[in-house]
N, C-alpha and C positions, 0 to 999 in steps of 0.2 A: 571265175565269170565262163558260165557253159557258153561255146554259141547258138545260135539258132539252127534248127535243121530241118531239110524241108521232108526228111523220112529218119523215121527211127527205126532199126532193126528191131526195139526191144519193144516198140509202142507198137507196131505190126507182125508183133509173134513170129518174124523172118526168122526162125531159129537154127535156119537150114539152107539160107542163102547162099546163092552161088556168089562164086568169086568177085564177078562182074559186078553182081547185083550188089554185094556186098562194100566193093567198093565208089559205086556210081553213087551209092545212096550215103555216102560222105566225102565225095570229092570237094565238097566247099569247104572243108576242113583245111585243103593244101593251097598251096601258096599258088596266087593267082597265076604268076609267074611258070608254073609246070607245063613241058609243053605234054600237048595229048598223046604224041607217038611213046615219049617217055611213060606218061602215066598207063597205056597199052600196054609195052613193055613188062612194067611190073606186075601188074594184076594176073598179066600172063606167065610168072616164072614160076618155077616149085614152089619157091619158099614164101610166096605170098599167098599160093594156093592155101600151103601148109599152113601159114598166119588166119587165112580166112576160118580152117576148118577151127583151130585151136579155140579163136574168139567164139565163132557157133556154140561150142561145148562150154565154155564157159562163161556164156549170155547168161542161162538158168541161175548162176552161183551168184550174180551178180545184181544188189540193190541199187545201184547208183548206174548214172551212163559215162561214167569217170573209163570206164573201160574201152570205150569207142569216141567218147571226145577227145581223148588224148592219147591211148597208146596206139589208133589208128593212123595218126597222122605223123608221126612219133614215129614209126616202125616203116611206113611206107616211103617218108622224104628218106629215111636211112636207107633204102633201097632204090630209090629212085637217084640220089645221088651217084650211085655206082655207072649209073648211063648219060650223067649231065658232062660237055666234054667245054662247059665255060665254067671257068673259073670263080666267077663272082657270082653265077649262079650254084654252082654246088656248095659253096659256103652260106649263101641264104638258105636253101633248102637244107643242111645241116644244121645250120644252126636252127631252123621251125623244130626239126627235128629233136634236137636237145632242150629245148625248150618243153615241149610237151613231153616228154621222157617227165623233165623234172617236175611237171606241174598234174603228172600221173603218179610219180613219186608221194608228192609231198603228202606230209601228214600220216604216212602210214610205217605204222611199225611193228603189224604182223605178220606172221609166217605166211609167205604165201608164194606158191611156183610162177604166177604170173608177174610178181613183182621182182621176185631173184633175174626173170629174164630182162625185165624193164631194168634193170638198175647195169645188168651185166650188157647190154646194148647201149644204153647211155654212155658206159664208160667209153666202149670201143666209139661212140661219137663224137666224144671228147678229143680221142688222138687224132682222128680224120680230121678235127679240126684245131689239130694241133698245139693243143694245151698240154701245159709240163708233167712228164712223165709222172711226176710224183703226184700228182692231181688225178690221174689217170688209174695208177694204181689201187690211192686210195679208194675210190670209186668203185673198181672191182673187186676189193677185200668187202667193200659193206655190203656187195651181194649176200653174202652168206649171213647176215643178219636175217633175212626173207626165205633162205630157204638152206637151212646146213650141211644137209647131204647132197647140194648140188655140187661140181667142180669144175665147171666149164669156166668160168672165170679165173680159178687159180691155174686153170690150164694156160689162158693168155698171160699169166703171168710169166710163170715158167719160159713159156718159148718168149716172150720178150728179153729175158734177160740170158738165154741160152744165146740167142741171135747174136745178140750185143756180147756175146764172151764173157758175164759177167758169172762165171760159172758159181762162184761162190755163194752166190744170191739166189740163183738158179736150182741149185744143191738144196738149199735152205728149204723154198716153196715146193720143187719137187717132194721131198721128204717126209715135210705134211700133206702132202696131196698123194703119195703113195699109200699114211695113214691113215689118210680120211675117208678117201675114197674109193679105192682099188677094192673091187668085187662086191661094191655096193648098191650095185648099180637098179634101180627101184621104179617100175612103170608108174607104179598109183602115186607116187609123191614128186614122178621129174616127168611131167607133160609137154611144157613148153621149150621145144628146141633142145632136147637131151640127146646127149650121143651116147650111146650105150657101149660103142667103143673105148672112150676114156674111160671106165669105168672098167671095164672087164680085163683090158689089155694095155691100152696106152699110157696109162699113169707108168706102168712098168717100163715100157718103151723109153718112154723120156726119161725115169730115174736111170736107166740103166745108159743110157747115154751119155748123160750128165756125169754120174760117176767114172765112165771109160774117158772120158777128154781129163776129167782131173787125176785120174791116175788111182785112182780107188779101186784098184782090182778085184779086191775079196768082195764086194759088194755089189759092186758092177756083175763077177761072176753069178752070185746068188739072186740079183733080180733078173740077170738071163736066163737063167735055169728055171725060175717061174714063168717069164714069157714063154721058155720053151715049150714048157710041159702044156700050157696052155693053148699054144698056135698047136699041136700035134693032136689035144685033144676038141678043138673048133677052126679047122682049117676053114672052114668056108665063112670064118669072119676076116678073114685077112683077103686081099690084095693080092695076083700074085707076086706082085713087086712087093709087096710088105714079105711075104713069106720068104723070097729069095733073100733081103735084106739078112731076116734072121739067121738064114740058114748060112749064109757067109761069117756071122759071128759064131756059129756053133763049136768049131774047135778052138778057139780062142779064150771063148768065156764060158762054155758050159762044162759044168762040174762032174 
């Protein structure tokens, strides 16, 4: 059931509302226990400014208020939890985030970049709430139902298994990610917090690192060679530290 709002950007036509106006308009959807100081911190954050911009772009394509009714409190609470230092408040805010993401995703099965984003973030909130990893991983994989060309959810799965030392599983997912997402960045279909570098070169970097740790030296060398060529053609896409790390591996792995 939709909550009653005192103001609606959809109704008033404020398709280019500022982040502060946007957030203030829908503040009633947030938990009453959320401190004003945290509200202001989130509103001024770069991530929320980008979120507000994307919502303003999405509004003309939205036939229901579901985008704002559920996605706004879901994302806002997810970000607010990062600034809370009280355990009980963090859990309450994260649970509010999860509930709203679930409501936003309910009964939606069509391809949609915004729903890919919501499913991906939903899974991250589940992990923050310390739900079993199997459930988190299933939620991340499900994101692909909404946009099969997006890979950020897969990236998180690879990172998780790599950090835990589950290299065999990390290799399996990294292989899939490299085949499906490498070199396939598409701004037209990837608008909601897409990471171009993941498609352009980070899929290679993850796969190279995992292959090297597993001792798959031939595959590591082949993958590194692709990474090296891209880094030489597009050095502007790398930080100085990232380039230095690539140079360190040049002698050992470049073919």
